[in-house]
NUDO-732214 format. One record per residue (C-alpha): x, z, y. Coordinates in pm, whole numbers, plus 50000, padded with zeros to 5 digits. Layout:
XZY;...
! end
This chain:
235558551106110;235118576906388;234738562406736;234918579807070;231948570807285;233128560207631;231728578907932;233858562408202;235928530908237;239398523208370;239848492208585;243318478608509;243458457908827;246478435508878;249578456908827;250878492708822;253698484109063;252768503409378;254878481209606;252918450709495;249678470509522;250488480009883;251078443309964;247838433309790;246008460709979;246928446010317;246198410310200;242728419110072;242058441210374;242788412110609;240618389010396;237788414310402;237948418710782;238088380910838;235148375910602;233008402110773;233828388011117;233288351611017;229958356410841;228558380411102;229578355511373;227748327111192;224598348511156;224668359611521;225328324511655;222368310211460;220038338611565;221048336811934;220788299011982;217188286011962;218238250211879;219868263011558;216648279111433;215898251311187;215648252310805;219228241010744;220658269810949;218078294110814;219548288210468;223058290310612;222188324610753;221038335210407;224268322010257;226368341610506;224418373310426;224948367710052;228668362510111;228798395810297;227098412710001;229388395709747;232668406509899;231358441209996;230308447109636;233878443509505;236548446209776;236018481909911;236378495509557;239378472709500;241098485409816;240668521509700;242008513609353;245078495709490;246198528109656;245258550209364;246708557609021;243278569008898;241138537808866;238258552708672;234648543308732;231528558708577;229328538208346;226438540808592;228548528108882;230008500608663;226548489908545;225278489308903;228218467609011;227598443408722;223928439408812;224728434809182;227458408909118;225218389508877;222258391409115;224248380609419;226108353409228;222938338409080;221228340609419;224028320509577;223828293909303;220088289009357;220428290709735;223018262709724;220518242609517;217808249209778;220188237910053;220788205609861;217018199709843;216808205810217;219438178910281;217638155410041;214348158310230;216088155510569;217968123510479;215688106410228;212318115810383;213028123610751;209458116710869;208038141910623;210758167910684;208828189710936;205888191410696;207738195710368;210338220510498;207978241310709;208878277910759;206508291010493;208178268310237;211688278310349;210888315310323;209238309609984;212318291509850;214618319109974;212408345709813;212268325709488;216068323809474;216318361309530;213618371609278;214608347109005;218268356809030;217308393608998;215608386408663;218798368808556;220858399408647;218488426108509;217278412708173;220688404908018;221698441208079;218658452407876;219318428107592;223028435007550;224498463307345;225288492207579;227528514707362;231188510107448;234088520707228;236948509907456;237448520007817;240078496907967;238618468008167;241108439808226;239728432308570;239678445108928;235888449708911;233188455308650;232898419108549;230218413708277;232468391508065;235278417308064;232978447108001;231198429207716;234468428607523;234508466707519;231318470007314;231468486306970;231538463006670;230928425806689;230378413807047;229288378706947;225598385007026;226468399607366;228618369407445;225768346007350;223368364507584;225928363207868;226588326207807;222878317407792;221928334508117;225088321508288;224188286508170;220688289608321;222018303408647;224848278308690;223758246508508;220178242908635;221048247309006;223968223508961;221658197208810;219328200709110;222308196309344;223618166409147;220248148609146;219678156109516;223038141809621;222628111609394;219418103309583;221138110909915;224038087409840;221638059509741;219698064310067;222868065510279;224138032910130;220938015710245;221388024710614;223768009110867;227488016910859;227348035311192;224628058611064;226308066210731;228998089110868;226468108611076;224128112910778;226888122410537;228568146210785;225648170410744;226418172410371;230218175210356;230298212710421;227728219610153;229488197109900;232788215209963;231198249509910;229378237709596;232538223109440;234548254509510;231908279909404;230508262509097;233958252108978;235358287408967;232068302208843;231918277608552;235458286008442;234658323208450;231248324808283;231068293008074;234718290607969;236188302607638;236048340207589;239408348807433;242038375207489;244438348707615;241958338607886;241288374008015;244088374008275;243238338608386;239568347208437;240548378108637;242508357208884;239948328908892;237228354008983;239208362309299;238238328109432;234458330809401;234188368409470;236718371709754;238098338209876;234848318309880;232948342810108;235898341210350;236148303110353;232438294610379;232088303310752;235178282410832;233978253210620;230578252310790;231868258711142;234708233411127;232658205610964;229428211511157;229448199511515;226428220211624;227718253111481;231238246811612;229858238211957;227708269511965;230668291511867;232958275912128;230238279312393;229658315812310;233358324512304;233868305912633;230968325312785;232458358312671;235888349012809;234338337613138;232368369813179;235488390113101;237528370513357;234778373413623;234598410913564;238338414013617;238218393713940;235308413714084;236998446714004;
! end
């Protein structure tokens, strides 16, 4: 049977109704602006305040930067497509977006695991914390997460079949699961490769997080009641982010790959690609007394300087 080799892809997005697309455009634009502002604010606050230059906030800075990369990898293209009737994307651009999304997503999974280890050492071995989590170790862990996640993103693309016979992607971005379904012939091998590398990237970090928090809970139960809330308060933000991110990521990459699930996965991916990067700064700032205090202090200082300038003029 003759097949037409695909040279570009069409991103189906959400709908062809332009009124709905205009509404979605403004919704996602607001989300994008809020996400940029929130994560940049977190990074600046941590860099400006010396008392926040500790390992926990070093990893939080990395997380905010990853969130900026995640949403910037998908949303600008999405905003353009929502106002356009031509939603085509070249194979090179699509492949680059797949690798970036996989790299950034895997990096965030491993970084969340590293943050769990940091909390484990801080709570279970507080006397050894300055030695174990010294800056050279923190930088090494961050580099490991980045390099290892890149191998996860790059090697599956080499192993999977690259010839596509269909060009309509049922997604708002070049998602690897959706693009895999467009390959010529049987896509079973491609799905196995995607599942295997997704399993490594999601399951192993989650096991590290699960073991770390099991040890943390055991240690917290041994201390006095008054100290439990203080110890556990440093973990609530991280637990919330982990539950949200790993939950949606598991449904997308480790769930059943069927035609009936394509639309569901498209909408689920909104949460970990777009919503999660927006919520993370709020989760950490609202649940973390030090970060919230630094933000309030900085905003108050800006307002005071503005008011003083007005009075003097």
